[in-house]
Structures are given as C-alpha cells and as structure tokens.
PDB file of N, H, CA, C and O in Angstrom:
ATOM      1  N   UNK A   1      38.870 -52.613  11.173  1.00  0.00           N
ATOM      2  CA  UNK A   1      38.569 -53.982  11.551  1.00  0.00           C
ATOM      3  C   UNK A   1      37.410 -54.510  10.696  1.00  0.00           C
ATOM      4  O   UNK A   1      37.400 -55.677  10.303  1.00  0.00           O
ATOM      5  N   UNK A   2      36.457 -53.657  10.421  1.00  0.00           N
ATOM      6  H   UNK A   2      36.465 -52.709  10.740  1.00  0.00           H
ATOM      7  CA  UNK A   2      35.296 -54.081   9.624  1.00  0.00           C
ATOM      8  C   UNK A   2      35.715 -54.505   8.220  1.00  0.00           C
ATOM      9  O   UNK A   2      35.224 -55.507   7.701  1.00  0.00           O
ATOM     10  N   UNK A   3      36.618 -53.748   7.606  1.00  0.00           N
ATOM     11  H   UNK A   3      37.017 -52.934   8.028  1.00  0.00           H
ATOM     12  CA  UNK A   3      37.075 -54.076   6.253  1.00  0.00           C
ATOM     13  C   UNK A   3      37.818 -55.410   6.247  1.00  0.00           C
ATOM     14  O   UNK A   3      37.647 -56.215   5.332  1.00  0.00           O
ATOM     15  N   UNK A   4      38.637 -55.641   7.260  1.00  0.00           N
ATOM     16  H   UNK A   4      38.776 -54.987   8.004  1.00  0.00           H
ATOM     17  CA  UNK A   4      39.365 -56.898   7.358  1.00  0.00           C
ATOM     18  C   UNK A   4      38.397 -58.069   7.526  1.00  0.00           C
ATOM     19  O   UNK A   4      38.557 -59.110   6.889  1.00  0.00           O
ATOM     20  N   UNK A   5      37.407 -57.896   8.376  1.00  0.00           N
ATOM     21  H   UNK A   5      37.277 -57.050   8.894  1.00  0.00           H
ATOM     22  CA  UNK A   5      36.407 -58.939   8.595  1.00  0.00           C
ATOM     23  C   UNK A   5      35.667 -59.249   7.303  1.00  0.00           C
ATOM     24  O   UNK A   5      35.467 -60.418   6.972  1.00  0.00           O
ATOM     25  N   UNK A   6      35.262 -58.230   6.578  1.00  0.00           N
ATOM     26  H   UNK A   6      35.424 -57.281   6.847  1.00  0.00           H
ATOM     27  CA  UNK A   6      34.574 -58.435   5.298  1.00  0.00           C
ATOM     28  C   UNK A   6      35.456 -59.186   4.306  1.00  0.00           C
ATOM     29  O   UNK A   6      34.982 -60.063   3.584  1.00  0.00           O
ATOM     30  N   UNK A   7      36.744 -58.837   4.274  1.00  0.00           N
ATOM     31  H   UNK A   7      37.129 -58.125   4.860  1.00  0.00           H
ATOM     32  CA  UNK A   7      37.679 -59.491   3.359  1.00  0.00           C
ATOM     33  C   UNK A   7      37.846 -60.973   3.720  1.00  0.00           C
ATOM     34  O   UNK A   7      37.840 -61.831   2.838  1.00  0.00           O
ATOM     35  N   UNK A   8      37.991 -61.265   4.992  1.00  0.00           N
ATOM     36  H   UNK A   8      37.996 -60.567   5.708  1.00  0.00           H
ATOM     37  CA  UNK A   8      38.163 -62.652   5.428  1.00  0.00           C
ATOM     38  C   UNK A   8      36.901 -63.466   5.161  1.00  0.00           C
ATOM     39  O   UNK A   8      36.988 -64.597   4.684  1.00  0.00           O
ATOM     40  N   UNK A   9      35.741 -62.910   5.458  1.00  0.00           N
ATOM     41  H   UNK A   9      35.670 -61.991   5.845  1.00  0.00           H
ATOM     42  CA  UNK A   9      34.497 -63.636   5.209  1.00  0.00           C
ATOM     43  C   UNK A   9      34.281 -63.877   3.720  1.00  0.00           C
ATOM     44  O   UNK A   9      33.776 -64.933   3.338  1.00  0.00           O
ATOM     45  N   UNK A  10      34.650 -62.927   2.877  1.00  0.00           N
ATOM     46  H   UNK A  10      35.059 -62.069   3.187  1.00  0.00           H
ATOM     47  CA  UNK A  10      34.530 -63.104   1.429  1.00  0.00           C
ATOM     48  C   UNK A  10      35.468 -64.213   0.959  1.00  0.00           C
ATOM     49  O   UNK A  10      35.094 -65.030   0.118  1.00  0.00           O
ATOM     50  N   UNK A  11      36.678 -64.243   1.498  1.00  0.00           N
ATOM     51  H   UNK A  11      36.982 -63.579   2.181  1.00  0.00           H
ATOM     52  CA  UNK A  11      37.624 -65.299   1.147  1.00  0.00           C
ATOM     53  C   UNK A  11      37.122 -66.671   1.569  1.00  0.00           C
ATOM     54  O   UNK A  11      37.278 -67.647   0.835  1.00  0.00           O
ATOM     55  N   UNK A  12      36.521 -66.745   2.748  1.00  0.00           N
ATOM     56  H   UNK A  12      36.395 -65.951   3.343  1.00  0.00           H
ATOM     57  CA  UNK A  12      35.966 -68.012   3.223  1.00  0.00           C
ATOM     58  C   UNK A  12      34.810 -68.458   2.330  1.00  0.00           C
ATOM     59  O   UNK A  12      34.716 -69.634   1.980  1.00  0.00           O
ATOM     60  N   UNK A  13      33.945 -67.539   1.967  1.00  0.00           N
ATOM     61  H   UNK A  13      34.022 -66.583   2.252  1.00  0.00           H
ATOM     62  CA  UNK A  13      32.804 -67.867   1.111  1.00  0.00           C
ATOM     63  C   UNK A  13      33.264 -68.327  -0.271  1.00  0.00           C
ATOM     64  O   UNK A  13      32.594 -69.139  -0.909  1.00  0.00           O
ATOM     65  N   UNK A  14      34.399 -67.813  -0.734  1.00  0.00           N
ATOM     66  H   UNK A  14      34.943 -67.153  -0.216  1.00  0.00           H
ATOM     67  CA  UNK A  14      34.926 -68.186  -2.048  1.00  0.00           C
ATOM     68  C   UNK A  14      35.741 -69.476  -2.000  1.00  0.00           C
ATOM     69  O   UNK A  14      36.234 -69.941  -3.028  1.00  0.00           O
ATOM     70  N   UNK A  15      35.882 -70.054  -0.806  1.00  0.00           N
ATOM     71  H   UNK A  15      35.481 -69.677   0.029  1.00  0.00           H
ATOM     72  CA  UNK A  15      36.629 -71.300  -0.678  1.00  0.00           C
ATOM     73  C   UNK A  15      38.130 -71.112  -0.657  1.00  0.00           C
ATOM     74  O   UNK A  15      38.878 -72.067  -0.867  1.00  0.00           O
ATOM     75  N   UNK A  16      38.582 -69.891  -0.407  1.00  0.00           N
ATOM     76  H   UNK A  16      37.975 -69.115  -0.237  1.00  0.00           H
ATOM     77  CA  UNK A  16      40.021 -69.600  -0.399  1.00  0.00           C
ATOM     78  C   UNK A  16      40.670 -69.881   0.953  1.00  0.00           C
ATOM     79  O   UNK A  16      41.895 -69.952   1.044  1.00  0.00           O
ATOM     80  N   UNK A  17      39.880 -70.040   1.987  1.00  0.00           N
ATOM     81  H   UNK A  17      38.885 -69.983   1.913  1.00  0.00           H
ATOM     82  CA  UNK A  17      40.407 -70.313   3.323  1.00  0.00           C
ATOM     83  C   UNK A  17      39.963 -71.705   3.752  1.00  0.00           C
ATOM     84  O   UNK A  17      38.827 -72.111   3.506  1.00  0.00           O
ATOM     85  N   UNK A  18      40.857 -72.417   4.384  1.00  0.00           N
ATOM     86  H   UNK A  18      41.779 -72.087   4.583  1.00  0.00           H
ATOM     87  CA  UNK A  18      40.523 -73.755   4.859  1.00  0.00           C
ATOM     88  C   UNK A  18      41.016 -73.896   6.297  1.00  0.00           C
ATOM     89  O   UNK A  18      42.135 -73.489   6.611  1.00  0.00           O
ATOM     90  N   UNK A  19      40.199 -74.465   7.163  1.00  0.00           N
ATOM     91  H   UNK A  19      39.290 -74.796   6.908  1.00  0.00           H
ATOM     92  CA  UNK A  19      40.630 -74.646   8.545  1.00  0.00           C
ATOM     93  C   UNK A  19      41.700 -75.730   8.640  1.00  0.00           C
ATOM     94  O   UNK A  19      41.727 -76.664   7.838  1.00  0.00           O
ATOM     95  N   UNK A  20      42.566 -75.595   9.615  1.00  0.00           N
ATOM     96  H   UNK A  20      42.544 -74.836  10.266  1.00  0.00           H
ATOM     97  CA  UNK A  20      43.568 -76.620   9.890  1.00  0.00           C
ATOM     98  C   UNK A  20      42.924 -77.679  10.771  1.00  0.00           C
ATOM     99  O   UNK A  20      42.589 -77.415  11.926  1.00  0.00           O
ATOM    100  N   UNK A  21      42.753 -78.874  10.225  1.00  0.00           N
ATOM    101  H   UNK A  21      43.026 -79.088   9.287  1.00  0.00           H
ATOM    102  CA  UNK A  21      42.168 -79.976  10.982  1.00  0.00           C
ATOM    103  C   UNK A  21      43.322 -80.782  11.566  1.00  0.00           C
ATOM    104  O   UNK A  21      44.065 -81.446  10.842  1.00  0.00           O
ATOM    105  N   UNK A  22      43.455 -80.713  12.876  1.00  0.00           N
ATOM    106  H   UNK A  22      42.851 -80.175  13.464  1.00  0.00           H
ATOM    107  CA  UNK A  22      44.562 -81.360  13.541  1.00  0.00           C
ATOM    108  C   UNK A  22      44.336 -82.827  13.806  1.00  0.00           C
ATOM    109  O   UNK A  22      45.254 -83.634  13.655  1.00  0.00           O
ATOM    110  N   UNK A  23      43.133 -83.187  14.197  1.00  0.00           N
ATOM    111  H   UNK A  23      42.387 -82.531  14.320  1.00  0.00           H
ATOM    112  CA  UNK A  23      42.839 -84.574  14.530  1.00  0.00           C
ATOM    113  C   UNK A  23      41.347 -84.853  14.407  1.00  0.00           C
ATOM    114  O   UNK A  23      40.508 -83.956  14.499  1.00  0.00           O
ATOM    115  N   UNK A  24      41.052 -86.123  14.197  1.00  0.00           N
ATOM    116  H   UNK A  24      41.733 -86.851  14.122  1.00  0.00           H
ATOM    117  CA  UNK A  24      39.667 -86.587  14.102  1.00  0.00           C
ATOM    118  C   UNK A  24      39.477 -87.721  15.095  1.00  0.00           C
ATOM    119  O   UNK A  24      40.365 -88.549  15.303  1.00  0.00           O
ATOM    120  N   UNK A  25      38.303 -87.738  15.699  1.00  0.00           N
ATOM    121  H   UNK A  25      37.582 -87.066  15.531  1.00  0.00           H
ATOM    122  CA  UNK A  25      37.948 -88.803  16.629  1.00  0.00           C
ATOM    123  C   UNK A  25      36.585 -89.343  16.226  1.00  0.00           C
ATOM    124  O   UNK A  25      35.704 -88.564  15.860  1.00  0.00           O
ATOM    125  N   UNK A  26      36.389 -90.654  16.283  1.00  0.00           N
ATOM    126  H   UNK A  26      37.104 -91.286  16.581  1.00  0.00           H
ATOM    127  CA  UNK A  26      35.032 -91.171  16.087  1.00  0.00           C
ATOM    128  C   UNK A  26      34.158 -90.728  17.259  1.00  0.00           C
ATOM    129  O   UNK A  26      34.662 -90.479  18.354  1.00  0.00           O
ATOM    130  N   UNK A  27      32.881 -90.634  17.031  1.00  0.00           N
ATOM    131  H   UNK A  27      32.472 -90.836  16.142  1.00  0.00           H
ATOM    132  CA  UNK A  27      31.964 -90.159  18.069  1.00  0.00           C
ATOM    133  C   UNK A  27      32.095 -90.966  19.353  1.00  0.00           C
ATOM    134  O   UNK A  27      31.934 -90.427  20.448  1.00  0.00           O
ATOM    135  N   UNK A  28      32.385 -92.250  19.220  1.00  0.00           N
ATOM    136  H   UNK A  28      32.516 -92.687  18.331  1.00  0.00           H
ATOM    137  CA  UNK A  28      32.518 -93.104  20.396  1.00  0.00           C
ATOM    138  C   UNK A  28      33.684 -92.677  21.298  1.00  0.00           C
ATOM    139  O   UNK A  28      33.729 -93.044  22.472  1.00  0.00           O
ATOM    140  N   UNK A  29      34.629 -91.900  20.744  1.00  0.00           N
ATOM    141  H   UNK A  29      34.592 -91.602  19.790  1.00  0.00           H
ATOM    142  CA  UNK A  29      35.781 -91.447  21.518  1.00  0.00           C
ATOM    143  C   UNK A  29      35.701 -89.955  21.827  1.00  0.00           C
ATOM    144  O   UNK A  29      36.728 -89.287  21.949  1.00  0.00           O
ATOM    145  N   UNK A  30      34.493 -89.438  21.950  1.00  0.00           N
ATOM    146  H   UNK A  30      33.659 -89.980  21.850  1.00  0.00           H
ATOM    147  CA  UNK A  30      34.306 -88.009  22.237  1.00  0.00           C
ATOM    148  C   UNK A  30      34.997 -87.609  23.536  1.00  0.00           C
ATOM    149  O   UNK A  30      35.542 -86.509  23.634  1.00  0.00           O
ATOM    150  N   UNK A  31      34.979 -88.485  24.527  1.00  0.00           N
ATOM    151  H   UNK A  31      34.537 -89.378  24.447  1.00  0.00           H
ATOM    152  CA  UNK A  31      35.643 -88.172  25.795  1.00  0.00           C
ATOM    153  C   UNK A  31      37.145 -87.989  25.586  1.00  0.00           C
ATOM    154  O   UNK A  31      37.751 -87.119  26.213  1.00  0.00           O
ATOM    155  N   UNK A  32      37.755 -88.795  24.713  1.00  0.00           N
ATOM    156  H   UNK A  32      37.263 -89.501  24.204  1.00  0.00           H
ATOM    157  CA  UNK A  32      39.177 -88.649  24.410  1.00  0.00           C
ATOM    158  C   UNK A  32      39.451 -87.319  23.711  1.00  0.00           C
ATOM    159  O   UNK A  32      40.459 -86.664  23.978  1.00  0.00           O
ATOM    160  N   UNK A  33      38.552 -86.929  22.820  1.00  0.00           N
ATOM    161  H   UNK A  33      37.734 -87.461  22.602  1.00  0.00           H
ATOM    162  CA  UNK A  33      38.705 -85.654  22.121  1.00  0.00           C
ATOM    163  C   UNK A  33      38.658 -84.498  23.111  1.00  0.00           C
ATOM    164  O   UNK A  33      39.475 -83.580  23.035  1.00  0.00           O
ATOM    165  N   UNK A  34      37.711 -84.538  24.033  1.00  0.00           N
ATOM    166  H   UNK A  34      37.047 -85.284  24.095  1.00  0.00           H
ATOM    167  CA  UNK A  34      37.599 -83.476  25.033  1.00  0.00           C
ATOM    168  C   UNK A  34      38.822 -83.447  25.936  1.00  0.00           C
ATOM    169  O   UNK A  34      39.303 -82.374  26.300  1.00  0.00           O
ATOM    170  N   UNK A  35      39.322 -84.608  26.296  1.00  0.00           N
ATOM    171  H   UNK A  35      38.931 -85.480  26.001  1.00  0.00           H
ATOM    172  CA  UNK A  35      40.510 -84.677  27.148  1.00  0.00           C
ATOM    173  C   UNK A  35      41.719 -84.079  26.430  1.00  0.00           C
ATOM    174  O   UNK A  35      42.511 -83.368  27.049  1.00  0.00           O
ATOM    175  N   UNK A  36      41.870 -84.353  25.151  1.00  0.00           N
ATOM    176  H   UNK A  36      41.226 -84.931  24.648  1.00  0.00           H
ATOM    177  CA  UNK A  36      42.982 -83.795  24.380  1.00  0.00           C
ATOM    178  C   UNK A  36      42.895 -82.278  24.293  1.00  0.00           C
ATOM    179  O   UNK A  36      43.909 -81.587  24.395  1.00  0.00           O
ATOM    180  N   UNK A  37      41.683 -81.758  24.103  1.00  0.00           N
ATOM    181  H   UNK A  37      40.860 -82.319  24.019  1.00  0.00           H
ATOM    182  CA  UNK A  37      41.500 -80.305  24.039  1.00  0.00           C
ATOM    183  C   UNK A  37      41.819 -79.678  25.391  1.00  0.00           C
ATOM    184  O   UNK A  37      42.527 -78.673  25.457  1.00  0.00           O
ATOM    185  N   UNK A  38      41.304 -80.260  26.460  1.00  0.00           N
ATOM    186  H   UNK A  38      40.729 -81.077  26.406  1.00  0.00           H
ATOM    187  CA  UNK A  38      41.550 -79.727  27.798  1.00  0.00           C
ATOM    188  C   UNK A  38      43.026 -79.771  28.171  1.00  0.00           C
ATOM    189  O   UNK A  38      43.516 -78.888  28.875  1.00  0.00           O
ATOM    190  N   UNK A  39      43.734 -80.790  27.705  1.00  0.00           N
ATOM    191  H   UNK A  39      43.336 -81.507  27.133  1.00  0.00           H
ATOM    192  CA  UNK A  39      45.159 -80.923  28.007  1.00  0.00           C
ATOM    193  C   UNK A  39      46.022 -80.048  27.090  1.00  0.00           C
ATOM    194  O   UNK A  39      47.248 -80.028  27.206  1.00  0.00           O
ATOM    195  N   UNK A  40      45.370 -79.336  26.190  1.00  0.00           N
ATOM    196  H   UNK A  40      44.375 -79.352  26.096  1.00  0.00           H
ATOM    197  CA  UNK A  40      46.077 -78.497  25.212  1.00  0.00           C
ATOM    198  C   UNK A  40      47.064 -79.316  24.387  1.00  0.00           C
ATOM    199  O   UNK A  40      48.164 -78.864  24.070  1.00  0.00           O
ATOM    200  N   UNK A  41      46.646 -80.513  24.055  1.00  0.00           N
ATOM    201  H   UNK A  41      45.752 -80.880  24.312  1.00  0.00           H
ATOM    202  CA  UNK A  41      47.470 -81.424  23.268  1.00  0.00           C
ATOM    203  C   UNK A  41      47.034 -81.442  21.810  1.00  0.00           C
ATOM    204  O   UNK A  41      47.339 -82.389  21.085  1.00  0.00           O
ATOM    205  N   UNK A  42      46.333 -80.421  21.376  1.00  0.00           N
ATOM    206  H   UNK A  42      46.084 -79.651  21.964  1.00  0.00           H
ATOM    207  CA  UNK A  42      45.806 -80.378  20.019  1.00  0.00           C
ATOM    208  C   UNK A  42      46.374 -79.182  19.266  1.00  0.00           C
ATOM    209  O   UNK A  42      46.754 -78.177  19.866  1.00  0.00           O
ATOM    210  N   UNK A  43      46.425 -79.307  17.953  1.00  0.00           N
ATOM    211  H   UNK A  43      46.117 -80.125  17.466  1.00  0.00           H
ATOM    212  CA  UNK A  43      46.803 -78.211  17.068  1.00  0.00           C
ATOM    213  C   UNK A  43      45.715 -78.137  16.013  1.00  0.00           C
ATOM    214  O   UNK A  43      45.374 -79.156  15.412  1.00  0.00           O
ATOM    215  N   UNK A  44      45.168 -76.970  15.776  1.00  0.00           N
ATOM    216  H   UNK A  44      45.444 -76.142  16.264  1.00  0.00           H
ATOM    217  CA  UNK A  44      44.100 -76.842  14.797  1.00  0.00           C
ATOM    218  C   UNK A  44      42.770 -77.293  15.359  1.00  0.00           C
ATOM    219  O   UNK A  44      42.565 -77.303  16.573  1.00  0.00           O
ATOM    220  N   UNK A  45      41.890 -77.657  14.489  1.00  0.00           N
ATOM    221  H   UNK A  45      42.056 -77.649  13.503  1.00  0.00           H
ATOM    222  CA  UNK A  45      40.534 -78.058  14.868  1.00  0.00           C
ATOM    223  C   UNK A  45      40.482 -79.542  15.210  1.00  0.00           C
ATOM    224  O   UNK A  45      41.179 -80.360  14.609  1.00  0.00           O
ATOM    225  N   UNK A  46      39.650 -79.868  16.176  1.00  0.00           N
ATOM    226  H   UNK A  46      39.084 -79.204  16.664  1.00  0.00           H
ATOM    227  CA  UNK A  46      39.399 -81.258  16.546  1.00  0.00           C
ATOM    228  C   UNK A  46      37.997 -81.606  16.083  1.00  0.00           C
ATOM    229  O   UNK A  46      37.031 -80.934  16.443  1.00  0.00           O
ATOM    230  N   UNK A  47      37.888 -82.662  15.280  1.00  0.00           N
ATOM    231  H   UNK A  47      38.673 -83.209  14.988  1.00  0.00           H
ATOM    232  CA  UNK A  47      36.591 -83.042  14.730  1.00  0.00           C
ATOM    233  C   UNK A  47      36.121 -84.360  15.301  1.00  0.00           C
ATOM    234  O   UNK A  47      36.915 -85.257  15.584  1.00  0.00           O
ATOM    235  N   UNK A  48      34.808 -84.459  15.466  1.00  0.00           N
ATOM    236  H   UNK A  48      34.163 -83.730  15.236  1.00  0.00           H
ATOM    237  CA  UNK A  48      34.166 -85.728  15.827  1.00  0.00           C
ATOM    238  C   UNK A  48      33.486 -86.248  14.571  1.00  0.00           C
ATOM    239  O   UNK A  48      32.640 -85.569  13.988  1.00  0.00           O
ATOM    240  N   UNK A  49      33.855 -87.452  14.158  1.00  0.00           N
ATOM    241  H   UNK A  49      34.542 -88.003  14.632  1.00  0.00           H
ATOM    242  CA  UNK A  49      33.226 -88.089  13.003  1.00  0.00           C
ATOM    243  C   UNK A  49      31.962 -88.799  13.464  1.00  0.00           C
ATOM    244  O   UNK A  49      32.008 -89.637  14.365  1.00  0.00           O
ATOM    245  N   UNK A  50      30.843 -88.467  12.852  1.00  0.00           N
ATOM    246  H   UNK A  50      30.806 -87.787  12.120  1.00  0.00           H
ATOM    247  CA  UNK A  50      29.567 -89.054  13.261  1.00  0.00           C
ATOM    248  C   UNK A  50      29.057 -90.065  12.235  1.00  0.00           C
ATOM    249  O   UNK A  50      27.941 -90.567  12.368  1.00  0.00           O
ATOM    250  N   UNK A  51      29.844 -90.362  11.237  1.00  0.00           N
ATOM    251  H   UNK A  51      30.750 -89.954  11.129  1.00  0.00           H
ATOM    252  CA  UNK A  51      29.405 -91.326  10.216  1.00  0.00           C
ATOM    253  C   UNK A  51      29.903 -92.710  10.535  1.00  0.00           C
ATOM    254  O   UNK A  51      29.633 -93.651   9.788  1.00  0.00           O
TER     255      UNK A  51
END
C-alpha cells in the first residue's frame, strides 16, 4: 500500500492526475451545493467559486 501511495502522490505532484470536477457553484449558492452533495446528486468534485 505504501508503494502505491508513493506512486500516486508522485503522479499528482508531476501534474499527471487531475480531479474530476463535476459542478461549480458561486459562493452565494453554497447552500445549493451542500444540498446537491447531501442528495447524492453529484459526480466528482463540487467546487465553490469565490471570485
């Protein structure tokens, strides 16, 4: 398990792995983002845009 973890972390550090971003919500809709996560209506990562 340790060797696998080291390999994955090295790949991430080298930019070879990218997270699956399923949806983005503006910060003003944080409650909607939480509701979607709780309802298991999301795939991948849910991001809050703060810009």
